[in-house]
C-alpha positions in Angstrom: -21.8 19.0 34.7 -22.4 16.2 37.1 -19.9 13.3 37.5 -22.4 10.9 35.9 -22.7 13.1 32.7 -18.9 13.4 32.6 -18.6 9.6 32.8 -21.1 9.1 30.0 -19.4 11.6 27.8 -16.0 9.9 28.4 -17.5 6.5 27.6 -19.0 7.9 24.4 -15.6 9.2 23.4 -14.0 5.9 24.1 -16.6 4.0 22.1 -16.3 6.4 19.2 -12.5 6.1 19.2 -12.8 2.3 19.2 -15.3 2.4 16.4 -13.1 4.6 14.2 -10.0 2.4 14.9 -12.0 -0.7 14.0 -13.1 0.9 10.7 -9.6 2.0 9.9 -8.2 -1.5 10.6 -10.9 -3.2 8.6 -10.3 -1.0 5.6 -7.3 -3.1 4.7 -3.6 -2.3 4.1 -2.5 1.1 3.1 -1.4 1.8 -0.5 2.2 1.4 -1.4 2.5 4.9 -2.9 4.0 3.9 -6.2 2.8 3.4 -9.7 4.0 0.6 -11.9 4.0 0.3 -15.6 5.3 -2.0 -18.4 8.1 -0.5 -20.5 10.1 -2.5 -23.0 8.7 -5.8 -21.6 9.7 -5.0 -18.1 7.7 -3.9 -15.1 9.2 -0.5 -13.9 8.4 1.9 -11.2 6.9 5.0 -12.9 6.4 7.2 -9.8 6.7 7.2 -6.0 4.7 9.4 -3.7 6.7 11.3 -1.1 6.4 9.9 2.4 4.7 6.7 1.2 5.8 3.2 2.2 7.6 2.8 -1.1 9.5 6.1 -0.6 10.5 5.0 3.0 11.8 1.7 1.5 14.0 3.7 -0.9 12.1 2.7 -4.1 12.7 5.2 -6.8 11.2 5.9 -10.3 13.0 4.0 -13.0 13.8 0.9 -11.0 13.0 -2.5 -12.7 10.8 -4.8 -10.6 12.3 -8.2 -10.2 9.9 -9.8 -7.7 6.4 -9.0 -6.3 5.5 -11.0 -3.2 7.9 -13.8 -4.1 6.6 -14.1 -7.7 9.3 -13.8 -10.4 8.2 -10.9 -12.5 11.0 -11.1 -15.1 10.0 -14.6 -16.2 6.3 -13.8 -16.3 4.5 -13.4 -19.6 3.7 -9.9 -21.0 0.0 -10.6 -20.2 0.8 -11.4 -16.6 2.9 -8.3 -16.3 0.1 -6.1 -17.7 -2.3 -7.7 -15.2 0.0 -7.0 -12.3 0.3 -3.4 -13.3 -3.4 -2.9 -14.1 -5.0 -4.1 -10.9 -5.0 -2.1 -7.7 -2.9 -4.2 -5.5 -0.9 -3.6 -2.3 2.3 -5.5 -2.4 3.8 -7.0 0.8 7.3 -7.4 -0.6 9.0 -6.0 -3.7 12.4 -6.4 -5.1 13.5 -3.8 -7.6 16.9 -3.0 -9.1 18.3 -0.2 -11.3 
């Protein structure tokens, strides 16, 4: 293999790596790794995926969600709580208590 072909192959690998990184970055934030549900009028954590951002933040099933991204969940209406749980959403901040 000549030096010119090696340089072109290296450039192609760099371009492919850059393209894949740009695609991954533009795909948006990763999922939180937890499922929320409404039980007895409160938003609770139903499950947490092992190794997910939620698990790394020590969120556990059964916790009651107090705030999502600064929005007070406890004072929200039942319709608002159901909408928060139903839509696929990646939360930036979450406050949950036992």
